C-alpha positions as CSV (number, residue, x, y, z in Angstrom):
1,X,-100.2,64.4,22.6
2,X,-97.9,61.5,20.5
3,X,-98.6,61.4,16.9
4,X,-98.1,58.4,14.4
5,X,-95.7,58.9,11.3
6,X,-99.2,59.6,9.4
7,X,-100.5,61.6,11.9
8,X,-97.4,63.7,11.7
9,X,-97.6,64.1,7.7
10,X,-101.1,65.3,7.8
11,X,-100.6,67.7,10.2
12,X,-97.2,68.9,8.7
13,X,-99.1,69.1,4.9
14,X,-102.0,70.9,6.7
15,X,-100.0,73.6,7.5
16,X,-99.5,75.3,4.1
17,X,-103.1,75.3,3.5
18,X,-104.2,76.6,6.9
19,X,-103.9,80.3,6.6
20,X,-102.5,80.5,10.2
21,X,-98.9,81.5,11.1
22,X,-96.7,78.5,12.6
23,X,-97.0,79.5,16.0
24,X,-101.2,79.5,16.0
25,X,-100.9,76.4,13.6
26,X,-98.8,74.2,16.2
27,X,-100.8,75.3,19.4
28,X,-104.1,74.6,17.5
29,X,-102.5,71.0,17.3
30,X,-100.4,71.0,20.8
31,X,-97.3,70.8,19.2
32,X,-94.3,73.2,19.8
33,X,-93.2,74.9,17.2
34,X,-89.6,73.6,17.4
35,X,-90.8,70.1,17.0
36,X,-93.0,71.1,14.2
37,X,-90.1,72.6,12.1
38,X,-87.4,69.5,13.1
39,X,-90.2,66.9,11.7
40,X,-91.0,68.8,9.0
41,X,-87.3,69.5,7.7
42,X,-87.1,65.5,8.2
43,X,-90.1,64.8,6.2
44,X,-88.9,67.2,3.3
45,X,-85.6,65.6,3.4
46,X,-87.1,62.0,3.3
47,X,-89.5,62.9,0.1
48,X,-88.0,61.7,-3.2
49,X,-89.2,63.5,-6.3
50,X,-89.9,61.0,-9.4
51,X,-88.9,62.1,-12.7
52,X,-89.9,60.4,-15.9
53,X,-86.7,58.7,-17.5
54,X,-86.4,57.2,-21.1
55,X,-83.6,54.8,-21.4
56,X,-81.7,54.6,-24.5
57,X,-80.2,51.7,-26.3
58,X,-76.6,53.0,-25.2
59,X,-77.6,52.4,-21.6
60,X,-77.2,56.1,-20.4
61,X,-79.5,58.7,-19.6
62,X,-79.2,62.7,-18.8
63,X,-81.6,64.9,-17.2
64,X,-81.4,68.5,-15.3
65,X,-82.2,69.3,-11.7
66,X,-81.9,72.8,-10.5
67,X,-80.0,73.9,-13.6
68,X,-77.4,70.9,-13.6
69,X,-76.9,68.4,-16.2
70,X,-76.8,65.0,-14.7
71,X,-75.6,62.2,-16.9
72,X,-75.5,58.4,-15.6
73,X,-73.8,55.6,-17.8
74,X,-74.9,52.2,-17.6
75,X,-75.8,51.0,-14.1
76,X,-75.8,53.2,-10.8
77,X,-76.3,52.0,-7.1
78,X,-79.7,53.8,-6.2
79,X,-78.2,55.3,-3.0
80,X,-75.4,57.0,-4.8
81,X,-77.8,58.4,-7.2
82,X,-80.3,59.6,-4.5
83,X,-76.8,61.5,-2.8
84,X,-76.3,62.7,-6.3
85,X,-80.1,64.1,-6.8
86,X,-80.2,65.6,-3.1
87,X,-76.9,67.7,-3.7
88,X,-78.1,68.8,-7.0
89,X,-81.5,69.9,-5.7
90,X,-80.0,71.8,-2.6
91,X,-77.1,73.4,-4.5
């Protein structure tokens, strides 16, 4: 069966609370376990956690991610910031 992105998200999110093994859950949804794992990993990588940030007058901000202190001065490219946060998250 072919699923839409939203359907995949529901299926993947539902696994955590299903109480089933991955093999059982995938069989129930007629999905191969390898496809499920690939898509679950992709969706997790696409998720961007948002942190509350307060900007001070000096135009810099500091925050911690997985024990790493990150300080950003002035303006920063959003794509670069995303890469930095992903690197800190998986370190």
